N, C-alpha and C positions, 0 to 999 in steps of 0.2 A: 440318455442324451443330455450333454451338458447345456446349461443355460447360456444363452448368448449375452455377452456383456458389451456395453457401448463405452468406448473411450473417446475423449476429446483431446485433440492436440492443443497446446497453448495458442497457436495461431488462430484457431477457430473459437476459442473461449471468448465470450462476450458478456457484457453485463446485461441483466434482464431488461433494463431500459434502453440499451444500445445494441439491440440484436444485429443491426446491420453495419455497425461501425467497428472495423478491426482495431486491435490494440494499437498498432503502429500509427493510426490516423487520429487517435484521441489526444486531447490536450490533458495536461496533468490536472489533478484536483486543485481548485484555487485555494491559496493560502495554507496548504498542507505540505509540510516537508518532513522527511525522515533524516535524522542525524545519526549516521552510522559511526560506530567506534571501531576502527580498524587497527589491529595490532601490527606495528611495523617491525619492531625488534623486541628484545626481551623486556625492556622497561619503557618502550616508546609506543605511544598510541596516537592515531590521527583521527580527527572528527571530520566527516565529509557529509555535506548536506545534499540530499538527492530528492527529486520530485516523486510524488506518489500519484499513481495513475488509477488505482482501484483500492478500495479499503472497505472491509467489513469485519464482523466480529471474529471471523476465522483467520484472516490474513489480508494480504494485499499484493499489489504489483508496484515495484519501484523501477527506476531507470538510472543506470550509472555506467561509467566507462571502466569501473573497477571489475576485476575478474574474480568471480566466485563459481564454485562448482555445486551442482545439486548435491544435497546432503550437508553443505556447510551451514553452520549456525551463525546468524548475524545478531549483534547486540546493537540496539538503536533506541532513540527517543523519537516520538512523534510530536510535532509542534504544529498547532493551528494558530495562525496569526489572527488576532482580534484587535479591534480599535483601541481598547484601553490596556489589556493585558493578555498575553499569549496563554493558551491552554496547552499544557504539556502532559505527555505520558512518558515517564522516565524508565529506563532499564528494561525494555521489552526484549524478548528473545524470539527470533524467527528462524525457521528451517527453510532453506532454499530448496524448493521442490522442482523447479524447472527454470530454464532461461531461453530467451529468444534474442538472437543477434539482430540489431537494427542499426545500420550505418556503422559508426564507430562505438556504439553503445550496446548495452544489453538490457532487456527487460527481465527482471527476476520475479518469479512467483514465490512469495514468502508466506508460509503458514506459521501462525503463532504457536509456540510450544505449549502443549497442554500441561506438561509437568510444571512449568514455571507459572502457568496461569493459576493453578490451584494454590500455589505458595505465595503469590504476589497479588492478593485480591485488590489492594488499593490501586495498584498500577492499572489493573483492568477496569476498575471503576472509572478512572480518568479516561481510559480508552473508550468506554461506553459514552462518556460525556463528549469526547471529540467526535465520535460518530454521529451523535445526536446534533451537535452544532453544525457539522458539515452538511448534514441533510437539510437542516433549517436554512442555512445560507444559500444552498442551491435552489431550494423552493422559492425563497424570497427573490433571488436573482431572476429565476424563470418568470415569476409573476411580474416583476418590475420591467422585464424586457418584453412582456406580452407574449411569452411562449415562442418568440422568434430566436431565442438563444440556442436552439438546437437541442439535442437530447441531453438529459441530465446524466451526469456521471454516476456510476454505481458507487455507493458508499458502503 
């Protein structure tokens, strides 16, 4: 008898601290943007800044009006705005695993590419730094607001 497997649709995926908040109702992570590098033509590239809605060591969720298909590989930088100097992770690669249409935009579920992770250690060290700083900022904001800020975003 085959073992039963449980699958989750992206619509029901929620962060561990936001079990009741659907993705469409969340606000983007504060001060975090992804700068996508999109190839337009043979020698022309465009950089597009998009908000990040979820971020962890395995991947994240971004929202944009650009059209990508599951299986596409995205090249991007993550930028965390800080008071004195921004913290950046340059030249990350992510695999689009799923998308959800929301109004005129799409939420894209992006997994960091493991093959590039092993070959680009310093980029992922800065990714760990961004994750740590975002978590700290959210905890400080929650403490400052007295817990009335609502649920903390998953990082």
